N, C-alpha and C positions, 0 to 999 in steps of 0.2 A: 306729644300734641293730641289734642282731643278732637274728635269729629262731632261738632256740636248738632249735626243733622241726624246722628244716630239715634234710633228709637229705643226706648225702654232701657236706658243705661243711666246709672248714677254717676255724675261727673261734676267737676266745679263748675259753678255758674260762670258764663263767660265775662260778665262785667263785675259782678260781686263776690267773685271766688276768693279775692283778697280778704273778704270779711267772713270767710268760712261758709259761704252760701253754696248750696248745691243745686243742681237741676236735673230734671228727668224729662225728657221730650216724649209725651205720649206713653206714660207709664202703664204697666198692667197691673191686674189685681195682685199678682204674685210678687211683683217689685214692691208694691205698697206695703202688701202684708210682711214682706222681708225686711223692709226698712222698720216698720213697727216692731217686728219681732227682735231686732238688734237694738231697740231702744233709741233709734236716731231722731224720732219726733220728740220724745220725752227729753232727751239730751239738749236739743235745740231749744225747747221751751225753757228749760231751767237755765240755760246759758243767757237767753234773752231776759229772764227775770233778774239773774245776777248783774247784768250789764245795766238795767234800768234801776235797780236798788243802788248800785254804786253811784250812778249819777244823782239820784236823789240825795243820797248822803253827802256828796260833794256840795250840793246846793244848799242843803240845810246847815252845813258847817261855816258857810259865808256869813 
């Protein structure tokens, strides 16, 4: 179980975790830089683009 009141810890979002969202309550600069260094922001951005592209292709094929 996760303690969603814990500060500065990456964990699944309490509501949208099933959609692979994460949350960080009151992140420090160190945590943000660590997430950036691991490529998490870019990975999330590319996943969002892929999802949108897939939906647009489905609409165009109708």
